[in-house]
TORKOL-4160 file (C-alpha; in steps of 0.2 Angstrom, whole numbers, padded with zeros to 4 digits, m for minus):
86
<pt num="1" X="m0075" Y="0044" Z="0140"/>
<pt num="2" X="m0081" Y="0027" Z="0133"/>
<pt num="3" X="m0084" Y="0035" Z="0116"/>
<pt num="4" X="m0065" Y="0041" Z="0116"/>
<pt num="5" X="m0059" Y="0023" Z="0119"/>
<pt num="6" X="m0070" Y="0016" Z="0106"/>
<pt num="7" X="m0065" Y="0029" Z="0093"/>
<pt num="8" X="m0047" Y="0025" Z="0097"/>
<pt num="9" X="m0049" Y="0007" Z="0095"/>
<pt num="10" X="m0057" Y="0009" Z="0078"/>
<pt num="11" X="m0043" Y="0020" Z="0072"/>
<pt num="12" X="m0029" Y="0008" Z="0078"/>
<pt num="13" X="m0038" Y="m0007" Z="0071"/>
<pt num="14" X="m0039" Y="0002" Z="0054"/>
<pt num="15" X="m0021" Y="0007" Z="0054"/>
<pt num="16" X="m0016" Y="m0011" Z="0058"/>
<pt num="17" X="m0027" Y="m0018" Z="0044"/>
<pt num="18" X="m0019" Y="m0006" Z="0032"/>
<pt num="19" X="m0001" Y="m0011" Z="0038"/>
<pt num="20" X="m0005" Y="m0029" Z="0033"/>
<pt num="21" X="m0008" Y="m0024" Z="0015"/>
<pt num="22" X="0009" Y="m0018" Z="0012"/>
<pt num="23" X="0022" Y="m0027" Z="0000"/>
<pt num="24" X="0034" Y="m0029" Z="0015"/>
<pt num="25" X="0020" Y="m0037" Z="0025"/>
<pt num="26" X="0015" Y="m0049" Z="0011"/>
<pt num="27" X="0033" Y="m0055" Z="0008"/>
<pt num="28" X="0032" Y="m0072" Z="0017"/>
<pt num="29" X="0038" Y="m0089" Z="0011"/>
<pt num="30" X="0027" Y="m0104" Z="0009"/>
<pt num="31" X="0030" Y="m0109" Z="0028"/>
<pt num="32" X="0024" Y="m0092" Z="0033"/>
<pt num="33" X="0041" Y="m0085" Z="0038"/>
<pt num="34" X="0046" Y="m0067" Z="0033"/>
<pt num="35" X="0058" Y="m0066" Z="0018"/>
<pt num="36" X="0075" Y="m0059" Z="0019"/>
<pt num="37" X="0089" Y="m0053" Z="0008"/>
<pt num="38" X="0087" Y="m0056" Z="m0011"/>
<pt num="39" X="0071" Y="m0065" Z="m0009"/>
<pt num="40" X="0063" Y="m0050" Z="0000"/>
<pt num="41" X="0070" Y="m0038" Z="m0013"/>
<pt num="42" X="0063" Y="m0048" Z="m0027"/>
<pt num="43" X="0046" Y="m0050" Z="m0019"/>
<pt num="44" X="0045" Y="m0031" Z="m0015"/>
<pt num="45" X="0051" Y="m0026" Z="m0032"/>
<pt num="46" X="0038" Y="m0037" Z="m0040"/>
<pt num="47" X="0024" Y="m0030" Z="m0029"/>
<pt num="48" X="0030" Y="m0013" Z="m0032"/>
<pt num="49" X="0028" Y="m0015" Z="m0051"/>
<pt num="50" X="0011" Y="m0023" Z="m0049"/>
<pt num="51" X="0006" Y="m0008" Z="m0037"/>
<pt num="52" X="0013" Y="0004" Z="m0050"/>
<pt num="53" X="0002" Y="m0004" Z="m0064"/>
<pt num="54" X="m0013" Y="m0004" Z="m0053"/>
<pt num="55" X="m0010" Y="0014" Z="m0047"/>
<pt num="56" X="m0009" Y="0020" Z="m0065"/>
<pt num="57" X="m0026" Y="0013" Z="m0069"/>
<pt num="58" X="m0034" Y="0021" Z="m0054"/>
<pt num="59" X="m0026" Y="0038" Z="m0057"/>
<pt num="60" X="m0042" Y="0048" Z="m0059"/>
<pt num="61" X="m0049" Y="0064" Z="m0053"/>
<pt num="62" X="m0065" Y="0067" Z="m0043"/>
<pt num="63" X="m0075" Y="0067" Z="m0059"/>
<pt num="64" X="m0068" Y="0051" Z="m0066"/>
<pt num="65" X="m0057" Y="0059" Z="m0079"/>
<pt num="66" X="m0039" Y="0051" Z="m0080"/>
<pt num="67" X="m0025" Y="0062" Z="m0072"/>
<pt num="68" X="m0011" Y="0068" Z="m0083"/>
<pt num="69" X="0006" Y="0076" Z="m0080"/>
<pt num="70" X="0012" Y="0081" Z="m0063"/>
<pt num="71" X="m0004" Y="0076" Z="m0055"/>
<pt num="72" X="m0003" Y="0058" Z="m0061"/>
<pt num="73" X="0015" Y="0057" Z="m0056"/>
<pt num="74" X="0011" Y="0063" Z="m0038"/>
<pt num="75" X="m0004" Y="0052" Z="m0037"/>
<pt num="76" X="0006" Y="0037" Z="m0043"/>
<pt num="77" X="0021" Y="0040" Z="m0032"/>
<pt num="78" X="0010" Y="0041" Z="m0016"/>
<pt num="79" X="m0001" Y="0026" Z="m0021"/>
<pt num="80" X="0015" Y="0015" Z="m0024"/>
<pt num="81" X="0023" Y="0022" Z="m0008"/>
<pt num="82" X="0007" Y="0017" Z="0002"/>
<pt num="83" X="0007" Y="0000" Z="m0006"/>
<pt num="84" X="0025" Y="m0005" Z="m0002"/>
<pt num="85" X="0024" Y="0002" Z="0015"/>
<pt num="86" X="0035" Y="0016" Z="0014"/>
């Protein structure tokens, strides 16, 4: 029973750490307050463009060859979606 609680704690902490890496979670002002409105939109759009560029560079198959076509599109779409928190 103790192992189940430990495993659950590890899974929940990993999920919380992943959520902190999203674009919407990073959208804060210099005082540490969350952005809203146009500032939030601009921040998320910039983060999304940066994520798309990074995802394009990391789009490789298990053998290290660059993905192409529909496989690259699907990979990039999921990668960007994960990055922006959607």
